[in-house]
C-alpha positions in Angstrom: -27.2 -8.5 -28.4 -26.8 -11.8 -30.3 -24.4 -14.2 -28.4 -22.3 -14.9 -31.5 -21.7 -11.2 -32.0 -20.9 -10.7 -28.3 -18.4 -13.6 -28.4 -16.9 -12.2 -31.6 -16.3 -8.9 -29.7 -14.7 -10.8 -26.9 -12.5 -12.7 -29.3 -11.4 -9.5 -31.1 -10.9 -7.5 -27.9 -8.8 -10.2 -26.2 -6.8 -10.7 -29.4 -6.0 -7.0 -29.7 -5.2 -6.8 -26.0 -2.6 -9.6 -26.3 -1.2 -8.2 -29.5 -0.7 -4.9 -27.6 0.9 -6.5 -24.5 3.2 -8.8 -26.4 3.9 -6.5 -29.4 4.7 -3.5 -27.2 6.9 -5.7 -25.0 8.9 -6.9 -28.0 9.3 -3.3 -29.3 10.2 -2.0 -25.9 12.9 -4.6 -25.3 14.4 -4.0 -28.8 14.6 -0.3 -28.4 15.4 0.1 -24.7 19.1 -0.9 -25.0 18.9 -3.3 -22.1 17.2 -0.9 -19.7 14.5 -3.1 -18.2 12.7 -0.2 -16.3 12.4 1.8 -19.6 11.1 -1.3 -21.4 8.5 -2.0 -18.7 7.4 1.7 -18.8 6.9 1.5 -22.5 5.0 -1.8 -22.2 2.9 -0.4 -19.4 1.9 2.8 -21.3 1.0 0.9 -24.5 -1.0 -1.7 -22.6 -3.0 0.9 -20.6 -3.7 3.0 -23.6 -4.7 0.0 -25.7 -6.9 -1.4 -23.0 -8.8 1.8 -22.7 -9.4 2.0 -26.5 -10.5 -1.6 -26.6 -12.9 -1.3 -23.7 -14.5 1.8 -25.3 -14.8 0.0 -28.6 -16.3 -3.3 -27.5 -18.1 -2.6 -24.2 -21.4 -1.6 -26.0 -21.4 -5.1 -27.6 -20.1 -7.6 -25.0 -19.3 -5.6 -21.9 -15.6 -5.9 -22.9 -14.6 -8.5 -20.4 -11.5 -9.8 -22.2 -10.8 -11.8 -19.1 -12.2 -15.1 -17.7 -12.2 -13.8 -14.2 -14.3 -10.8 -15.2 -16.8 -13.2 -16.9 -16.7 -15.5 -13.9 -17.4 -12.6 -11.6 -20.4 -11.6 -13.8 -21.6 -15.2 -13.5 -21.3 -15.1 -9.7 -23.4 -12.0 -9.8 -26.0 -13.8 -12.0 -25.3 -11.4 -14.9 -24.3 -14.3 -17.3 -25.8 -17.8 -17.7 -23.6 -20.9 -17.6 -24.0 -21.2 -21.4 -23.0 -17.6 -22.0 -20.0 -18.0 -19.6 -18.7 -21.0 -21.5 -18.9 -19.2 -24.8 -17.2 -16.1 -23.4 -14.4 -18.1 -21.9 -13.8 -20.0 -25.1 -13.7 -16.8 -27.2 -11.3 -15.1 -24.7 -8.8 -18.0 -24.6 -8.8 -18.5 -28.4 -8.6 -14.7 -28.9 -5.6 -14.5 -26.5 -3.6 -17.0 -28.5 -4.6 -15.4 -31.7 -3.3 -12.1 -30.4 0.1 -13.6 -29.4 0.4 -15.1 -32.9 -0.5 -11.8 -34.5 2.2 -10.0 -32.4 4.8 -12.6 -33.2 4.0 -12.3 -37.0 4.5 -8.5 -36.9 7.9 -8.9 -35.4 9.1 -11.9 -37.3 9.0 -14.3 -34.4 7.8 -17.9 -34.5 4.0 -18.2 -34.2 4.3 -19.8 -30.7 7.3 -20.6 -28.6 7.3 -21.5 -24.9 8.5 -18.8 -22.6 11.6 -19.2 -20.4 10.7 -16.2 -18.2 10.5 -17.3 -14.6 7.6 -15.9 -12.6 7.0 -18.1 -9.6 6.9 -18.0 -5.8 4.6 -16.7 -3.0 5.3 -13.1 -3.7 4.3 -13.5 -7.3 1.1 -15.4 -6.4 0.2 -12.8 -3.8 0.8 -10.1 -6.3 -1.7 -11.8 -8.7 -4.3 -12.1 -6.0 -4.0 -8.4 -5.1 -3.9 -7.4 -8.8 -7.1 -9.3 -9.6 -8.9 -8.4 -6.5 -8.3 -4.7 -7.3 -9.3 -5.1 -10.9 -12.7 -6.7 -10.0 -13.2 -4.2 -7.2 -12.7 -1.2 -9.6 -15.0 -2.7 -12.2 -17.8 -3.6 -9.8 -17.7 -0.2 -8.0 -17.4 2.0 -11.1 -20.0 0.1 -13.1 -22.6 0.6 -10.3 -21.7 4.2 -9.4 -20.4 5.9 -12.6 -20.4 3.4 -15.5 -19.2 5.9 -18.1 -15.9 6.2 -16.3 -15.3 2.4 -15.9 -13.1 2.1 -19.0 -10.8 4.9 -17.8 -10.7 3.5 -14.2 -9.9 0.0 -15.4 -7.1 1.2 -17.7 -5.7 3.5 -15.0 -5.7 0.6 -12.5 -3.9 -1.8 -14.8 -1.3 0.9 -15.7 -0.6 1.4 -12.0 -0.7 -2.3 -11.1 2.1 -3.0 -13.7 4.3 -1.1 -11.2 3.0 -1.8 -7.7 2.8 -5.6 -8.1 5.8 -7.8 -8.2 4.2 -9.9 -11.0 3.5 -6.8 -13.2 -0.2 -7.6 -12.9 -1.4 -10.2 -15.3 -4.7 -10.4 -13.5 -6.2 -12.5 -16.3 -6.0 -16.3 -16.9 -6.4 -16.0 -20.7 -3.5 -13.5 -20.8 -1.5 -15.8 -18.6 -2.0 -18.9 -20.7 -1.3 -17.0 -24.0 1.8 -15.3 -22.6 3.3 -18.7 -21.8 3.5 -19.2 -25.6 5.7 -16.1 -26.1 9.4 -16.2 -25.1 9.6 -12.5 -25.1 9.6 -9.6 -22.6 6.0 -10.3 -21.6 6.3 -14.1 -21.3 5.8 -16.5 -18.4 7.1 -20.1 -18.2 4.3 -22.6 -18.9 5.0 -24.4 -15.6 4.4 -21.1 -13.7 1.0 -20.5 -15.1 -1.1 -22.7 -12.7 0.0 -20.7 -9.6 -0.9 -17.4 -11.4 -4.3 -18.7 -12.5 -5.2 -20.0 -9.1 -4.3 -16.7 -7.4 -6.2 -14.8 -10.0 -9.4 -16.9 -9.5 -9.1 -16.6 -5.7 -8.6 -12.8 -6.0 -11.6 -12.4 -8.3 -13.9 -14.5 -6.2 -12.9 -12.7 -3.0 -13.4 -9.3 -4.6 -16.8 -10.3 -6.0 -17.9 -11.3 -2.5 -16.4 -8.3 -0.7 -17.7 -5.7 -3.2 -21.1 -7.4 -3.3 -21.3 -7.2 0.5 -20.2 -3.5 0.5 -22.9 -2.6 -2.0 -25.6 -4.7 -0.4 -28.7 -2.6 0.6 
């Protein structure tokens, strides 16, 4: 597949993913009457369902990474070249911010505004390490054993990880950066993003190594 088309798919998929995460978070917060658990549940279900649909839509074109850690894992496995990786990462990050802007436009919010939502500390970073490790492990295992179920497994894992991690499972540097530009239910303070991203990169690298070893013949 032509690299430009693949990157366009990554841009669109990541944009719609962020529009889903942020938009459903705004809607959930407005309708939940202050019940944070209910708002999180609504945000979780919308994100899981949206992610499944987007993976099914774009995986035949680009592999439906929508996540720099997923693309980096593919590079570490020699499935992408350095050039392809750079284009994928650029498309994902630009797409993530476009998705936030789209969600804000739908709900009458400013295009971008820095989040004040505090997400910091060792428990949050450890949560992101675990969340990202699990995501890469699920993707690597399912894509090798039963690739047709990978979209469902990934969506199911993210849906669960929203609830079993203290950080609500960002597990994605592009998502993390873009959510810092949204002072809504799904936001994260810009100053808290470096800790999340480092934890995500470490979790993704470790999962790639461990799963590669487990599947080694």
